[in-house]
C-alpha positions as CSV (number, residue, x, y, z in Angstrom):
1,M,-0.2,-0.2,0.1
2,N,1.2,3.2,-0.9
3,M,2.0,5.6,2.0
4,I,0.8,9.9,1.3
5,H,3.0,12.2,2.4
6,N,2.3,15.9,3.0
7,Q,4.8,16.8,0.2
8,D,2.7,15.1,-1.9
9,F,-0.2,17.3,-2.0
10,D,0.3,20.9,-2.8
11,I,-0.4,22.7,1.0
12,P,1.8,25.6,2.3
13,P,4.5,25.6,5.3
14,A,3.8,26.5,7.7
15,D,4.3,30.4,8.3
16,A,4.8,33.0,11.6
17,S,1.1,34.0,11.4
18,T,0.4,30.7,11.5
19,L,2.7,29.4,14.3
20,A,1.5,32.4,15.9
21,G,-1.8,30.6,16.3
22,N,-0.7,28.0,18.4
23,T,-2.2,28.3,21.1
24,I,1.0,26.4,23.7
25,I,2.9,28.6,21.7
26,A,1.5,32.2,21.6
27,G,-1.0,30.9,24.6
28,R,-3.8,32.8,22.8
29,Q,-7.2,31.1,20.9
30,P,-7.4,31.0,17.6
31,T,-9.3,33.3,15.4
32,D,-11.5,32.2,12.7
33,E,-10.3,32.6,9.8
34,E,-6.7,30.6,11.5
35,I,-9.5,27.6,12.7
36,A,-11.4,28.0,8.7
37,A,-7.6,27.6,7.5
38,F,-6.6,24.7,9.3
39,R,-10.2,23.4,8.8
40,A,-9.9,23.3,5.5
41,Q,-6.6,22.1,5.4
42,A,-7.8,18.6,7.8
43,H,-10.8,18.6,4.7
44,R,-8.0,18.3,1.9
45,L,-6.6,15.6,3.5
46,R,-9.2,13.5,4.5
47,A,-10.8,14.0,1.2
48,A,-6.8,12.5,-0.5
49,Y,-6.8,10.2,2.4
50,F,-9.6,8.1,1.1
51,G,-9.6,8.8,-2.6
52,Q,-6.0,7.0,-2.2
53,A,-8.1,4.3,0.3
54,V,-11.0,3.7,-2.5
55,R,-8.6,3.6,-5.9
56,N,-5.9,1.5,-3.7
57,L,-9.4,-0.8,-3.0
58,W,-10.3,-0.3,-6.0
59,S,-6.5,-1.6,-8.1
60,A,-7.2,-4.9,-5.5
61,F,-10.5,-5.4,-6.3
62,T,-10.2,-5.5,-10.5
63,H,-6.3,-7.4,-10.3
64,R,-8.2,-10.0,-8.2
65,V,-11.0,-10.9,-10.8
66,K,-8.8,-11.0,-13.6
67,A,-6.6,-13.2,-11.5
68,A,-9.8,-15.0,-10.9
69,R,-10.8,-15.2,-14.2
70,A,-7.1,-16.5,-16.3
71,R,-7.5,-19.3,-13.7
72,N,-11.1,-20.5,-15.1
73,Q,-10.4,-20.1,-18.0
74,L,-7.3,-22.3,-17.9
75,A,-8.7,-24.7,-16.2
76,A,-11.5,-25.2,-18.7
77,L,-9.0,-26.2,-21.2
78,P,-8.5,-29.8,-21.5
79,D,-5.2,-31.3,-20.4
80,Y,-4.0,-31.5,-24.1
81,I,-4.0,-28.2,-24.8
82,L,-2.5,-27.3,-20.9
83,R,0.6,-29.9,-22.5
84,D,1.2,-27.4,-25.1
85,I,1.5,-24.3,-22.9
86,G,3.9,-26.4,-20.6
87,L,1.5,-26.7,-17.7
88,S,-0.6,-28.8,-15.3
89,R,-3.9,-28.5,-13.1
90,A,-1.5,-28.4,-10.1
91,E,0.4,-25.8,-12.2
92,I,-2.3,-23.0,-13.1
93,P,-2.9,-21.3,-10.2
94,A,0.6,-20.1,-9.8
95,A,1.2,-19.0,-13.9
96,V,-2.1,-16.8,-13.1
97,A,0.0,-15.0,-10.0
98,G,2.7,-15.5,-12.3
99,D,5.7,-17.6,-9.7
100,R,8.3,-18.6,-11.5
101,S,9.5,-21.1,-8.6
102,L,7.7,-24.0,-10.3
103,R,8.3,-23.7,-14.0
104,R,9.6,-26.3,-15.3
105,H,13.8,-27.3,-16.2
106,S,13.9,-26.9,-20.3
107,E,15.7,-30.6,-20.4
108,P,14.5,-34.0,-20.8
109,A,12.8,-36.0,-18.2
110,V,14.5,-39.0,-20.1
111,A,18.3,-38.7,-20.4
112,A,18.3,-39.4,-24.6
113,V,20.3,-43.0,-25.4
114,D,22.8,-43.8,-28.4
115,L,20.6,-46.2,-30.2
116,A,23.5,-47.4,-32.7
117,S,26.1,-48.3,-29.6
118,T,23.8,-50.9,-27.5
119,T,23.5,-53.9,-29.3
120,K,20.9,-56.3,-28.6
121,P,21.2,-60.3,-26.3
122,A,20.6,-61.4,-29.7
123,E,23.0,-60.1,-31.9
124,E,26.1,-60.6,-29.3
125,K,24.8,-64.9,-29.5
126,L,25.1,-64.5,-33.1
127,A,27.9,-62.8,-32.6
128,A,29.7,-65.3,-30.6
């Protein structure tokens, strides 16, 4: 989740008049204009945070919908087509999630055998 910082918004830095409005520092009550400015700034910040939260939720929702659609489409394919694209049924969730750790190695599972160098038992008897 992205964090929102004050520099992301067009908020002017505090000046001497704003600092003077602080009751702890100046020892006086803030004016109505200072209170209105503070409330407007708080409203802008709340709106920005709420807007970002809604965008993040919408993005997460659409991502889940697209992933579910892709999983369903791959699961609907017959096994021979899944083999053609290099997937098994067990690898569908990882493939949709983008996990490449379950990817098959490019090496063949069975080592190639040189048929010319092997002799049949019947040929060995005839040679003897």
